VEXFIVEX-700930 format. One record per residue (C-alpha): residue number from 1; x, y, z. Coordinates in steps of 0.05 Angstrom, whole numbers, always signed. Each point is the difference from the previous one (the first is absolute). Example, Ala and Ser with C-alpha at 12.3 -4.5 7.8 and 13.67 -1.06 7.14 Angstrom:
 bakol      x      y      z
     1   +246    -90   +156
     2    +27    +69    -13
! end
This chain:
 bakol      x      y      z
     1  +1387  +1587  +1947
     2    +20    +50    -50
     3     -8    -34    -70
     4    +69     +1    -41
     5     +6    +51    -48
     6    -17    -22    -77
     7    +59    -15    -39
     8    +21    +50    -54
     9    -16    -45    -66
    10    +62    -17    -40
    11    -14    -17    -78
    12    +38     -2    -62
    13    -20    +66    -12
    14    +27    +27    +63
    15    +52    +60     -8
    16    +67     -5    +44
    17    +36    +53    +37
    18    +65    -27    +30
    19    +23    +22    +67
    20    +80     -1    -11
    21    +46     -5    +62
    22    +52    -35    +35
    23    -26    -23    +51
    24    -76     +6    -13
    25    -21    -39    +63
    26    -20    +55    +48
    27    -26    +40    -56
    28    -75    +28    +11
    29    -10    +26    -73
    30    -46    -59    -16
    31    -47    +16    +52
    32     +5    +71    -16
    33    -13     -6    -78
    34    -41    -58     -8
    35    -60    +19    +39
    36     -8    +67    -35
    37    +11    -29    -68
    38    -61    -54    +17
    39    -34    +59    +28
    40     -1    +41    -68
    41    -23    -67    -38
    42    +74     -9    -34
    43    +19    -73    -15
    44    +70     +7    +18
    45    +45    -19    +58
    46    +57    +17    +31
    47    +51    -57    +12
    48    +69     +1    +37
    49    +59    -13    -38
    50    +63    -24    +44
    51    +57    +14    -52
    52    +62    -18    +38
    53    +44    +68    -14
    54    +57    -49    -33
    55    -44    -23    -48
    56    -29    +64    -25
    57    +37     +5    -65
    58    -15    -72    -20
    59    -80     +3    +20
    60    -20    +71     -8
    61     -5     -9    -78
    62    -46    -59     +2
    63    -44    +28    +59
    64    -10    +64    -47
    65    -20    -45    -57
    66    -53    -28    +35
    67    -59    +17    -48
    68    -56     +6    +54
    69    +47    +41    +47
    70    -27    +77     -8
    71    +53    +27    +49
    72    +42     -2    +60
    73     +3    +28    +64
    74    +72     +3    +27
    75    +37     -4    +70
    76    +69     -5    +17
    77    +53    -15    -18
    78    -30     +7    -78
    79    -24    +77     +2
    80    +67    +25    -30
    81    +15    -68    -43
    82    -63     -5    -40
    83     +7    +69    -33
    84    +50    -26    -46
    85    -46    -50    -28
    86    -57    +49    -13
    87    -12    +35    -61
    88    -19    +76    +30
    89     -2    +28    +70
    90    -31    +54    +28
    91    +38    +63    +13
    92    -11     -5    +73
    93    +21    -73     +0
    94    +64    +21    -38
    95    +14    +53    +49
    96     -3    -48    +63
    97    +35    -51    -38
    98    -58    -59    +14
    99    -64    -24    -14
   100    -50    -36    +37
   101    -54    -10    -52
   102     +1    -21    -74
   103    -53    -16    -49
   104     +3    -28    -76
   105    -37    +47    -50
   106    -38    -21    -53
   107    +60     -1    -47
   108    +37    -49    +43
   109    +52    +50    +30
   110     +6     +3    +79
   111     +0    +63    +31
   112    +13    +18    +76
   113    -12    +54    +51
   114     +5    +12    +77
   115    -53    +16    +41
   116    +28     +2    +72
   117     -3    +77     -7
   118    -73     -7    -20
   119    -14    -36    +58
   120    +30    +50    +43
   121    -40    +54    -36
   122    -60    -37    +16
   123    +13     -5    +73
   124    +11    +73     +2
   125    -62     +9    -32
   126    -42    -44    +45
   127    +20    +48    +56
   128    -43    +52    -35
   129    +64    +42    -17
   130    +36    +13    -70
   131    +73     -2     +0
   132     +2    +61    -46
   133    +42    +55    +36
   134    +17    -41    +61
   135    +67     +0    +36
   136    +20    -75     +6
   137    +50    -39    +34
   138    +15    -69    -25
   139    +35    -54    +42
   140    +33    -58    -43
   141    +30     +8    -66
   142     -4    -69    -25
   143    -38    -31    -59
   144    -69    +18    +35
   145    +25    +69    +23
   146    +35    +17    -70
   147    -72    -14    -30
   148    -38    +46    +54
   149    +53    +53     -8
   150    -19     +4    -81
   151    -66     -6    +14
   152     -2    +57    +54
   153    +39    +40    -50
   154    -57    -13    -57
   155    -57    +17    +50
   156    +31    +71     +7
   157    +26     +3    +71
   158    +31    +67    +20
   159    +66    -37    +37
   160    +27    -67    +14
   161    +47    -23    +45
   162    +30    -64     -6
   163    +38    -36    +61
   164    +28    -73     -5
   165    +50    -42    +42
   166    +45     +6    -62
   167    +11    +77    -11
   168    +28    -19    -69
   169    -64    -37    -21
   170    -39    +58    +20
   171    +43    +53    -30
   172     -3    -39    -66
   173    -78     -5     +2
   174     -1    +76    +10
   175    +42     +9    -59
   176    -39    -47    -47
   177    -66    +34    +24
   178    +25    +70     -8
   179    +29    -25    -76
   180    -75    -14    -28
   181    -38    +60    +26
   182     -1    +67    +42
   183     +2    -28    +70
   184    +61     -5    +31
   185     +2    -47    +58
   186    +51     +9    +62
   187    +33    -63    +27
   188    +10    -10    +74
   189    -33    +11    +67
   190    -67    +44     -1
   191    -34    +35    +55
   192    -68    -40    +11
   193    -29    +56    +35
   194     +1    +46    -69
   195    -32    -48    -51
   196    -68    -13    -22
   197     +9    -73    -18
   198    +46    -56    +27
   199    +12    -58    -49
   200    +31    -64    +38
   201    +32    -43    -54
   202    +44    -52    +34
   203    -18    -73    +28
   204     +8    +26    +72
   205    -66    -20    +36
   206     -7    -62    -33
   207    +33    -42    +56
   208    -35     +5    +72
   209    +66    +24    +33
   210     +6    +57    -48
   211     -1    +73    +22
   212    -12    +63    -41
   213    +46    +18    -57
   214     +3    +68    +24
   215     +3    +51    +54
   216    -78    +27     -1
   217     +2    +34    +66
   218    -14    +65    -35
   219    -61    -26    -46
   220    -58    +40    +10
   221    -68    -17    -11
   222     -6    +41    -68
   223    +47    -49    -43
   224    -27    -56    -35
   225    +34    -71     +7
   226     +3    -55    -53
   227    +39    -62    +25
   228     +7    -51    -59
   229    +14    -58    +44
   230    -57    -48    -21
   231    -18    -19    +77
   232    -69    +31    +31
   233    +41    +29    +53
   234    +69    +21     +9
   235    +30    +37    +54
   236     +4    +62    -42
   237    -68     -2    -16
   238    -20     -6    +74
   239    +49    +53    +20
   240    -32    +51    -53
   241    -73    -24    +19
   242    +10    +19    +69
   243    +24    +76    -17
   244    -63     +3    -42
   245    +31     +0    -69
   246    -34    -23    -63
   247    +32    -68    -21
   248     -2    -55    -51
   249    +34    -65     +4
   250    +30    -48    -61
   251    -71    -27     -1
   252    -29    +63    -34
   253    +64     +1    -50
   254     -8    -69    -23
   255    -74     +3    -13
   256    +10    +61    -34
   257    +57    -32    -43
   258    -33    -61     -9
   259    -63    +34    -32
   260    +54    +37    -49
   261    +34    -53    -17
   262    -62    -42    -20
   263    -24    +62    -44
   264    +72     +2    -32
   265     -9    -77    -14
   266    -64     +8    -35
   267    -45    -17    +55
   268    -41    +57    +24
   269    -30     -9    +70
   270     -7    +74    +21
   271    -33    +32    -55
   272    +72    +13    -31
   273    +61    +22    +38
   274    +53    +44    -39
   275    +65    -39     -6
   276    +44    +62     +0
   277    +54    +24    -39
   278    +15    -37    -68
   279    +53     +8    -57
   280    +39    -47    -43
! end
């Protein structure tokens, strides 16, 4: 019989990181964060905080006042709502309009940033390629898609096309990205046979009955693919593997994002990971 894993000791000196959402019961963040914290020797633990959305305004101030709480990892539906409670947010979080991590500085101020895009860039680099100079097709212009679009622009992609079921949402995201840099993304359908990188950023693939969000008939083996759905296998990933495409799933993105968030919160677990663009 395999012996049970040793419990992480909790003492009065243990620092807390809150995982804030509604709901949190299915979240895997504690399983992702806590082994890294323990392996790096940090006396800290990430704990889920289920805050009903209707109680956010009444409770968030008290949560942020907890003296041994060093940071928050934020999921839906609070990525946008938390911004108003922060003293400072990064330029990229301000552009996206959301944060998924916040930390308390030594002066007591709370600052926030978003790392969905950082995770995506990490997933692309795990395939042995750099985003710089690539022609990219992005499927999905929601919260994660927006963060990814800004990160791709910051990483220096040569061209970006954004497709979404809501055409106006895709067009709006293109306008927002173009407003902060030289890249001018194009909304609407794109030719999957003509791009270097395909990024899928919708929930399609989570359910067993799901298909693939776009037609990939013309996809060639030279195109790399990242599917951010956090399942070991999705219909898209299976299809591109058959075509010989280099590919990465949501787990790779989450791993890169986890390391970056922990570094941002002050818990280095990988020799230091840059936490990206900042400004007041």
